[in-house]
C-alpha positions as CSV (number, residue, x, y, z in Angstrom):
1,M,0.0,0.0,0.0
2,R,2.9,2.4,0.3
3,V,2.8,3.1,-3.4
4,E,-0.8,4.1,-3.2
5,F,0.0,6.1,-0.1
6,A,2.8,8.0,-1.8
7,E,0.6,8.8,-4.8
8,S,-2.1,10.1,-2.5
9,I,0.3,12.4,-0.6
10,L,1.7,13.7,-3.9
11,K,-1.8,14.8,-5.0
12,I,-2.4,16.6,-1.7
13,A,1.1,18.1,-1.3
14,A,0.6,20.5,-4.2
15,S,-2.3,22.3,-2.6
16,D,-1.7,21.8,1.2
17,K,1.3,24.1,2.1
18,N,1.0,23.1,5.8
19,L,1.8,19.5,5.1
20,V,5.1,18.3,6.5
21,F,6.5,14.7,6.0
22,V,8.7,13.3,8.7
23,S,10.4,10.0,8.0
24,G,12.3,7.7,10.3
25,D,14.9,7.0,7.7
26,L,12.4,4.9,5.7
27,G,10.9,5.0,2.3
28,F,13.6,3.9,-0.2
29,M,12.1,3.3,-3.7
30,A,8.8,4.7,-2.6
31,L,9.1,8.2,-1.1
32,E,11.6,9.9,-3.3
33,A,8.9,11.7,-5.3
34,I,7.4,13.1,-2.1
35,R,10.8,14.2,-0.9
36,D,11.4,16.1,-4.2
37,R,7.9,17.6,-4.2
38,L,8.0,18.8,-0.6
39,G,11.6,20.0,-0.5
40,D,12.2,21.6,3.0
41,R,8.9,20.1,4.2
42,F,10.4,16.6,4.0
43,I,12.4,15.8,7.1
44,N,14.4,12.7,7.6
45,A,14.6,12.4,11.4
46,G,16.9,9.4,11.2
47,V,16.6,6.3,13.4
48,A,15.3,8.3,16.3
49,E,11.6,7.6,16.6
50,Q,11.0,9.3,19.9
51,N,12.6,12.5,18.6
52,M,10.7,12.2,15.3
53,V,7.3,12.2,17.1
54,S,8.3,15.1,19.3
55,I,9.4,17.1,16.3
56,A,6.0,16.3,14.7
57,A,4.2,17.5,17.8
58,G,6.0,20.7,17.8
59,L,5.2,21.3,14.2
60,A,1.6,20.6,14.8
61,A,1.5,23.0,17.7
62,R,2.7,25.7,15.3
63,G,0.0,25.1,12.7
64,F,1.5,22.5,10.4
65,T,0.0,19.1,9.6
66,P,2.8,16.6,10.1
67,L,2.8,13.0,8.7
68,V,5.1,10.7,10.6
69,Y,6.2,7.6,8.6
70,S,8.0,4.4,9.6
71,I,7.7,0.7,9.9
72,A,4.5,0.0,11.9
73,P,6.0,-1.1,15.3
74,F,8.7,1.7,15.0
75,A,6.0,4.3,14.4
76,T,3.7,3.2,17.3
77,L,5.5,1.1,20.0
78,R,9.0,2.6,20.2
79,P,7.8,6.2,20.6
80,F,4.6,5.4,22.5
81,E,5.3,7.7,25.4
82,Q,5.9,10.7,23.0
83,I,2.7,9.9,21.1
84,R,0.8,9.8,24.4
85,N,2.3,12.8,26.1
86,D,3.2,15.1,23.2
87,I,0.5,14.4,20.7
88,C,-2.6,12.8,22.2
89,F,-2.8,14.7,25.5
90,H,-2.8,17.9,23.5
91,N,-5.1,16.5,20.7
92,L,-2.6,17.6,18.1
93,P,-3.2,16.8,14.4
94,V,-0.2,14.5,13.9
95,K,-0.8,11.8,11.4
96,I,1.2,8.6,12.2
97,V,1.7,6.2,9.3
98,G,3.0,2.6,9.9
99,N,3.9,0.4,7.0
100,G,3.8,-3.4,7.1
101,G,1.0,-4.0,9.5
102,G,0.6,-7.5,11.0
103,Y,3.2,-10.0,9.8
104,G,4.0,-7.7,6.8
105,Y,7.8,-7.8,7.2
106,G,7.8,-11.6,7.3
107,I,11.2,-13.1,7.8
108,M,12.6,-10.0,9.5
109,G,10.9,-11.3,12.6
110,A,9.0,-10.1,15.7
111,T,10.8,-6.8,16.1
112,H,9.4,-5.8,12.7
113,H,5.9,-7.2,13.1
114,A,2.9,-5.2,14.3
115,L,0.5,-7.5,16.0
116,E,-0.6,-5.2,18.8
117,D,-0.5,-1.7,17.2
118,V,-4.2,-1.2,16.8
119,G,-4.8,-2.2,20.4
120,V,-2.1,0.1,21.7
121,M,-3.3,3.1,19.7
122,R,-6.9,2.5,20.8
123,T,-5.9,3.1,24.4
124,L,-4.9,6.7,23.6
125,P,-7.2,9.7,24.0
126,H,-8.4,11.4,20.7
127,M,-6.7,8.8,18.5
128,R,-8.4,7.6,15.4
129,I,-7.1,4.5,13.6
130,F,-7.5,3.7,9.9
131,V,-6.9,0.2,8.5
132,P,-7.5,0.1,4.7
133,S,-8.3,-3.2,3.1
134,F,-8.2,-2.5,-0.7
135,S,-6.0,-0.4,-2.9
136,R,-8.7,2.2,-3.4
137,D,-9.1,2.5,0.3
138,V,-5.7,4.1,0.8
139,E,-6.4,7.4,-1.0
140,L,-9.8,7.6,0.8
141,C,-8.2,6.9,4.2
142,V,-5.5,9.6,3.6
143,E,-8.2,12.2,2.7
144,S,-10.2,11.2,5.8
145,M,-7.4,11.3,8.2
146,L,-6.0,14.6,7.0
147,S,-9.4,16.2,7.4
148,H,-9.7,14.8,11.0
149,P,-8.8,17.5,13.5
150,G,-6.9,15.3,15.9
151,P,-4.3,12.6,15.9
152,T,-4.6,9.6,13.6
153,Y,-2.8,6.3,12.9
154,L,-2.8,4.7,9.4
155,R,-1.9,1.1,9.3
156,L,-0.6,0.1,5.8
157,G,-0.2,-3.4,4.5
158,K,-0.2,-5.3,1.3
159,A,-3.5,-4.3,-0.3
160,A,-6.2,-6.8,-1.2
161,P,-7.1,-6.7,-4.9
162,D,-10.2,-4.6,-5.6
163,Y,-13.4,-6.6,-5.2
164,G,-16.5,-5.5,-7.1
165,S,-18.2,-2.1,-6.9
166,V,-17.8,-1.8,-3.2
167,T,-14.1,-1.1,-3.5
168,S,-14.7,1.7,-6.0
169,A,-16.5,4.0,-3.6
170,S,-15.9,7.7,-3.8
171,S,-15.7,8.3,0.0
172,W,-14.3,6.4,3.0
173,S,-16.5,4.3,5.2
174,G,-15.1,2.6,8.2
175,V,-17.6,-0.2,8.2
176,R,-18.7,-1.8,4.8
177,Q,-20.6,-4.7,3.6
178,I,-18.7,-6.6,0.9
179,C,-21.2,-9.3,-0.1
180,Q,-24.5,-10.7,1.2
181,G,-25.0,-14.1,2.6
182,S,-27.5,-16.3,4.4
183,S,-25.7,-18.5,6.9
184,V,-22.7,-16.9,8.6
185,V,-21.3,-13.4,8.9
186,V,-17.5,-12.8,8.6
187,V,-16.1,-9.5,9.7
188,A,-12.4,-8.8,8.7
189,M,-9.9,-6.1,9.5
190,G,-7.5,-4.9,6.8
191,P,-6.0,-6.7,3.8
192,V,-6.4,-10.2,5.4
193,I,-9.9,-10.0,4.0
194,E,-8.4,-11.2,0.7
195,N,-7.9,-14.6,2.3
196,I,-11.6,-15.2,2.9
197,I,-12.5,-13.7,-0.5
198,N,-10.3,-16.3,-2.2
199,L,-12.2,-19.0,-0.4
200,L,-15.7,-17.9,-1.4
201,P,-15.7,-20.2,-4.5
202,E,-15.0,-23.2,-2.3
203,L,-17.9,-22.5,0.1
204,P,-21.7,-22.9,-0.5
205,A,-23.0,-20.2,-2.8
206,D,-24.3,-17.1,-0.9
207,A,-23.5,-18.7,2.5
208,V,-21.1,-16.0,3.7
209,E,-22.0,-12.4,4.4
210,L,-18.7,-10.5,4.4
211,W,-18.0,-7.2,6.1
212,T,-14.9,-5.2,6.6
213,I,-14.1,-2.8,9.4
214,G,-11.3,-0.3,8.9
215,E,-11.7,2.5,11.4
216,F,-11.2,2.3,15.2
217,P,-12.4,2.7,17.8
218,V,-15.8,1.5,16.7
219,R,-18.5,3.1,18.8
220,E,-21.5,2.0,16.9
221,L,-22.3,-0.8,14.3
222,P,-24.6,-0.5,11.3
223,E,-28.1,-1.8,11.8
224,E,-27.6,-4.0,8.8
225,L,-24.6,-5.8,10.4
226,I,-26.4,-6.3,13.7
227,S,-29.4,-7.7,11.9
228,A,-27.3,-10.1,9.8
229,V,-25.6,-11.5,13.0
230,Q,-29.0,-11.8,14.7
231,R,-30.4,-13.6,11.7
232,T,-27.6,-16.1,11.1
233,G,-26.6,-16.5,14.8
234,K,-23.0,-17.1,13.6
235,L,-20.1,-14.6,13.5
236,L,-16.4,-15.1,12.5
237,T,-13.9,-12.3,13.0
238,L,-10.6,-12.3,11.0
239,E,-7.7,-10.0,11.9
240,E,-3.9,-10.1,11.6
241,H,-3.6,-8.7,15.1
242,Y,-3.6,-10.2,18.6
243,L,-7.0,-10.8,20.1
244,S,-6.3,-8.2,22.8
245,G,-7.3,-4.7,21.7
246,G,-8.2,-5.8,18.2
247,L,-11.3,-6.1,16.0
248,A,-13.1,-8.8,17.9
249,E,-12.7,-7.2,21.3
250,N,-14.0,-3.9,20.0
251,I,-17.2,-5.1,18.4
252,A,-18.1,-8.0,20.7
253,P,-19.5,-5.7,23.5
254,L,-21.3,-3.6,20.9
255,L,-23.1,-6.7,19.7
256,M,-23.8,-8.0,23.2
257,R,-25.8,-4.8,23.9
258,R,-28.0,-5.3,20.9
259,L,-28.5,-9.0,20.2
260,A,-31.7,-10.6,21.4
261,R,-30.2,-14.2,21.5
262,P,-26.9,-15.9,22.0
263,I,-24.7,-16.4,18.9
264,E,-21.8,-18.6,18.0
265,L,-18.6,-16.5,17.8
266,V,-15.3,-17.6,16.3
267,T,-12.3,-15.3,16.6
268,L,-9.4,-15.9,14.2
269,H,-6.4,-13.7,15.0
270,A,-2.6,-13.6,15.1
271,Q,-1.3,-16.3,17.3
272,G,2.3,-14.9,17.6
273,Y,4.9,-17.6,16.9
274,P,3.5,-21.1,17.7
275,S,6.5,-22.9,16.1
276,E,9.0,-20.3,17.4
277,S,10.1,-19.7,13.7
278,Y,9.9,-16.9,11.2
279,G,8.8,-17.0,7.6
280,S,6.9,-15.1,5.0
281,Q,3.7,-13.1,5.9
282,G,1.6,-15.8,4.2
283,W,3.4,-18.5,6.2
284,H,2.7,-16.7,9.5
285,Q,-1.0,-16.2,8.5
286,Q,-1.2,-19.9,7.7
287,E,0.3,-20.8,11.1
288,S,-2.3,-18.6,12.8
289,G,-5.2,-20.1,10.9
290,L,-5.8,-16.9,9.0
291,R,-5.6,-18.3,5.4
292,G,-5.8,-21.5,3.3
293,G,-7.0,-24.8,4.6
294,H,-7.2,-23.7,8.3
295,L,-9.4,-20.8,7.5
296,L,-11.6,-22.8,5.2
297,Q,-12.0,-25.4,7.9
298,S,-13.0,-22.8,10.5
299,V,-15.7,-21.3,8.2
300,S,-16.9,-24.7,7.1
301,E,-17.3,-26.0,10.6
302,L,-19.2,-22.9,11.6
303,L,-21.5,-23.3,8.7
304,E,-22.2,-26.9,9.7
305,R,-23.1,-26.2,13.3
């Protein structure tokens, strides 16, 4: 998604003279055009993430709109205290961008994986989190987060291929229905939705109703989603994130307040490193049951119950 992100910033940079881009020495082969377009408004803060965030907070306090860019755990976890104290306590419009959400950096290992970033950012006051799923989402997320008056976090990953008319929307929606179904509701966060879309031909026709949620914290669910869960009595959540603080934990209490009957809930999420080994992003997803045969089995078993 970083290519789509760079293209979106280039469109905005020409008209927004307050935009400042602060990089943590990241962006080779992706951000050069932004650097050239912004000139003095492109700052390479080096491998100093805490300082990078404090610089951005200072710029925001003086009326600029800073974008802070790094690998997802370096943009959120390493400078967490500065995000909390310098940005969020003052409700400053700093836009944090983390690349490689989930297991995105694969073989580089746990230090480069972001499996708790959404949960961590959700704890902060005023913070809004954007998790695009499809290529088209990125530009819409960038527009939405730049118009938001407070701090935001954008989690980038490998975009899922566009899927039907729903991914060609002209405005951002944090909760969207992807397809209708009659037997089970699947709600996914981010590009991992591609894994369930790929399995739809192997499942009974029109059995799965698929939704994506890409903006957090979620404070209210659409009536259509609540009705679908009530009607089917079966919900599966899919996220490349630990269970704590993620998608399932956010929407479960919202459903509990509204549903008139018990439902079957299956939560599929990042399991960390069960084999204590590192591999590609797809390999880690497979090991966590987020793709392939393990995912197909989970959905099939839920359909049969």
